[in-house]
C-alpha positions in Angstrom: 0.0 0.4 0.0 1.2 3.1 -0.7 -0.8 5.5 -2.7 -3.2 8.5 -2.4 -6.9 8.1 -4.3 -9.9 9.7 -4.1 -14.1 9.2 -4.9 -16.5 12.8 -5.8 -18.0 14.5 -7.9 -16.2 16.6 -10.3 -14.9 19.6 -9.0 -13.5 17.3 -6.5 -11.4 15.1 -8.3 -9.8 18.1 -10.8 -9.1 19.8 -7.7 -7.6 16.7 -6.0 -5.6 15.9 -9.9 -3.9 19.4 -10.5 -2.9 19.3 -7.4 -0.9 15.6 -8.4 -3.3 12.6 -7.1 -3.8 10.5 -10.1 -5.9 8.6 -8.9 -9.1 9.6 -9.0 -13.0 8.4 -9.9 -15.5 10.7 -10.7 -18.9 9.1 -8.9 -22.3 10.7 -9.2 -23.8 7.6 -7.9 -24.0 5.0 -5.2 -23.4 2.7 -6.7 -20.6 4.3 -9.6 -19.2 5.1 -5.6 -19.0 2.1 -4.5 -17.6 0.7 -7.6 -14.7 2.6 -7.8 -14.0 1.7 -3.7 -13.9 -1.2 -4.2 -11.5 -1.0 -7.5 -9.1 1.2 -4.8 -9.5 -1.6 -2.2 -8.5 -4.4 -4.9 -5.1 -1.9 -5.3 -4.2 -2.1 -2.2 -4.6 1.9 -2.5 -3.1 4.0 1.4 -5.6 6.3 1.2 -9.1 7.1 0.3 -10.8 10.1 0.2 -14.0 10.2 -0.2 -16.4 13.4 -0.2 -18.8 13.2 2.3 -22.5 13.3 1.0 -20.7 9.6 -1.2 -19.7 8.7 1.7 -23.0 8.8 3.6 -24.2 7.6 1.0 -22.0 4.7 1.0 -21.6 4.2 4.6 -23.3 0.5 5.3 -21.0 -0.6 2.4 -17.8 1.4 3.7 -18.0 -0.2 7.4 -18.5 -4.0 6.2 -16.0 -4.0 3.4 -13.1 -1.8 6.4 -14.6 -3.1 9.9 -12.4 -1.5 12.4 -9.6 -2.4 10.1 -6.4 0.7 10.0 -6.1 0.6 6.8 -6.6 1.9 4.0 -7.2 5.5 6.4 -10.4 6.4 4.6 -10.6 10.2 5.2 -14.2 12.3 4.7 -13.9 16.0 2.9 -17.5 18.5 2.9 
């Protein structure tokens, strides 16, 4: 694990891409967010940044997949 990934709306993802984050996915629905989240788990990303709005929509999925694990670190941004 050694990377950072972003899941969110176009504005959020664009900002992080400008900052140098290469692993980023624009999502509009909870289903798209789940697919992106699982993809980053499979790639062993160490930090997943996700917009708070989208994290709230897939909260149960995140908790089921991560549980009490320390990594990846999930950072929710407003």
